[in-house]
N, C-alpha and C positions, 0 to 999 in steps of 0.2 A: 136479141140472143146475145149471149156472153162469149167472151174470149177465154180459152182455157190453154194451159200448158201441161201436158202429161209426160212427166219424166219416167223413162222406162216404158213409154207408150208402145214399144214394139214387143214387149214380153207378153206372157200368157194373161196376166191379169190386166195390164196396161192396155193391150190391144182390144180388150172387150170394153174397157171404159171409153177409149177413143171411138170405137164403133157406136156405142150408145149415145155419146155426146154429139157425134156427127149426124146420127139419126134424128137427133133433137133439134138440129139446125144450127148448132154451135160452131164456132171457129175453133180449131184445134191445132196447136203447135206441138210437134213431137221432136224434141231436140235429139241430135246425134250424141254420141259419146264425146266428151270433152268439147261440147258446142259452146263457144263463147257468147252466143246470142242469149243465153241464159242471163248474162250480166249486162248486156247491152241494150235490151228492148224491154218494153213492158210486157209482163207475162199474164196478166189477168189473173184468173184463178188457177193456182198451181196444184196438181195432184201428183204426189211423189211416189211412184211405184218402183223405185230403183232399188230393190233388195237383193241380197245375195246370202247364201247360207252354207257354203262349203268351208267350215271352220278348220278342218283338219289339213286340207291341201292348199288353201289360199286364204289364210286368216287376214292378210293385209287388204285384200279385195273386199272381204266381209266388212271391214271397218270403213273402207273408202265409199263403198256402195250404200251402206246403211246409215252412216253418220257424217263422214266428211263432206260429201256433196251437199247434204241437207244443210250443214253448217255454213257452207259458202253461199247457198241460195238465201238463207235467213239473213246473213251479214251483208251480201252485195246486190241482190236482185230486187227489182221493182215489181211488186205483185199486190193483188187486192187481198187475197186469202190463200192459205195453204193447207192442204189436206195430206197428212202423212200417214202412210200404211205401215202400221206395226204389227204385232202378232199375239194371239192368245197363247203361244208358247210360254209367255211370261208367267202364266199361271201353273206351269208344270210342278207337280209335287205339293200344290197348295190345297187347302180344303175346299175353298170357294173360288169362284171365277167371276167377280163383279169388278166394275171398273175402279172403285174406290178402295178395293181390298189392299192390304199390305202385300208386298212382293218380296221374294227372296231368291237368290242365285244358288243353285245346288252345286256343290263342289264336285260331285260325281258325274255331272252332265258334260259330256264331251263336246257339246255345242253351246256351252254357256256363253262363249263369246258373241254368239248371235243374240242371245237375250240382253247381254250387257250393252251391245251397241244399240239395240232397240230402246232399252231404258234411257241410255244417254241421249238418243235422239228425241225421245218424248219429252225429256226435261229441258232440252234446248228449245223445243217448240213452245213449252209452257212458260219458259223464262224470257222468251223473245220480245214479249209485248207486242206481238203481231196477231192478226186474226188467223188462228190456227185450229184445225180439227185433227184428231188423232183416231184412227180406226184400227182396232186390234182384230185381225183376221184369223179365223181358225183354218183348218186344212182345206185348201181350195181344190175343187175338181171341175172337169169339164172335158169336152171333146178336143183333146190335144194329142194327136196321134203319136208324136215323137217326144212327148214330155217325159222326164224321168220321175215325175211325181208318182206317188204310190198307186192311186187308183188307175190312171192311164197305163202305168207300167205293167201291173198285174193283169189288167184287161187284155192287153196285147199278148202276153204270155199264154193267157187262157185260150185265146183264139188261134194264135199261130202255132204254139207248142203243145197245146193240151196239158200243160203243166204249170202249176204255180207254186213257187217256193215262198213260204210264209216264215219269215224270221221273227215272229212273235208268237204268243199263245193265242189260242182261239178267244180267250177272254179279254185280250188287249183291245181297248176301245179309245176312240178319239171323236171329235166333232168334225164333220165334213160339210162344207158349204159350197153351193154352186157358184161358179165364176160369174154367171148371169146375175144372181142375187147380189153378190159382191159389187159388181159394177153398178147396178141399179141403186144400191145403198149409197155408194161413194158419190154418185152423181146427185142424188137427193140432198145429202148432207152438204156437198160443196155448194149447191145452188141455195140452200136455205139461209136467209139473212141472219136470223137470230136463233141460236141453239141454247138449250138449257144447260149443257155441260160441254166440255172439250174432248173427252174420251168416250168412245162407244166400241162396244164388242159387236163385231159382224160375224155372226156364226149361225148354226142351225138351232142351237139351244138344247141339242140332245147328242149324246155319245152313241156311236155305232160300233159294234164289236167286230173284230177280224173274222170271227166265226160266222156272223150274219153275212158278211160280204162273201166269204168263201162259199157259204151255201148257195147264194144266187149265182156266182161264177160257175159253180158246178152244175147247177140245174140248167143254165142257159147255154153252156159250151161244152159240157161233158168232160171238163178238164179234171185232172187229178190234183189234189191239194197235198203238198208235202209240208208238214209242220216241222220247222226247226225250232224246237222249244228252248226257251231260256235266253234268246238272243237280245231282247229288249225288255227293260223293266220300267220304262217310263209311265207315270200316271198322271192323268189329266182330269180335273173335275168338270162337272157339267157347266157349260158357259151360260151366264145370266145375260139374256137379250132383252130384258124388260125396258131398259133405257132407250134402246133404239126403237123399240116398237111404240113407245110413247112419243117419240120424236118425229118419226116418219111412217109412211105406209110400208110395212116390212113383214112379209110372210114367207120365210125361206121354204125351199123345196126339201123333200125327204130324200136323202141319198140312196136309200134302198130302191125307191120308185125310179129314181133317175138312173141308177146303175143298169136296170134292164134295158132302158132306152138307149144308154150310152154303149151297152154291148151290141145292140142291134146296128147302131150307126157306125161303130168300129168295124163291124163285120162288112158293112156295105163299102166303107172307105178303103178298107184293106184289100177287099176283093177287087176293087177298081185299080189298085196299084199293081196288081199281078199282071 
């Protein structure tokens, strides 16, 4: 069994990765914030999940979490291999979403700092001359009752308030991937000795519209959907997942099927909290 260090292992994605690694019998070290042991002991295989995205309210923390900590690990730490979690948000506004496509930063994007820090971090990994893997995640969902992420938040509102405010158009669409699939892919890529490339999209490979999600929420909870049109105009191409499917066993779940299951689980969990 291997030794792993999961940076950000107490978070939504990191905790699922830790869970799957421990179920596989591996030894897992989850460092605390500002944990000096990152630089004083052998880390084995590192999976860096320590991302942050609130660009408007805390831009310095976005830089520190997404890039600065990674740079310090690359420079100072003793590790066998490092897997860095990036984002398919880098493809926003592009015509295609393949790992080797050219990327651009949109001047109108209010969260462009997030994209810039991810790009800087990816380049640091690629130029480090270390054994590194980069995975670009799409929008991750899962059973996280208190999560501010889009799907958990609107599911809570649908059940508790019978009201969902949608600040997008019904046609607005994104790629949603299960946190279980993300963790499984990360663990497989981290464990595989030789990879055909260094960057992989980890996504569902299909876009789902807000209208499709709203229909299921309405059917399953009887909630009212209030569309606040014109609030978001981001556009995302369909993610290409052919590379990761050639590399490992990877068949992602369908978010619309999972959404019905997630609603039922949320209902059970929320009723138990009353």
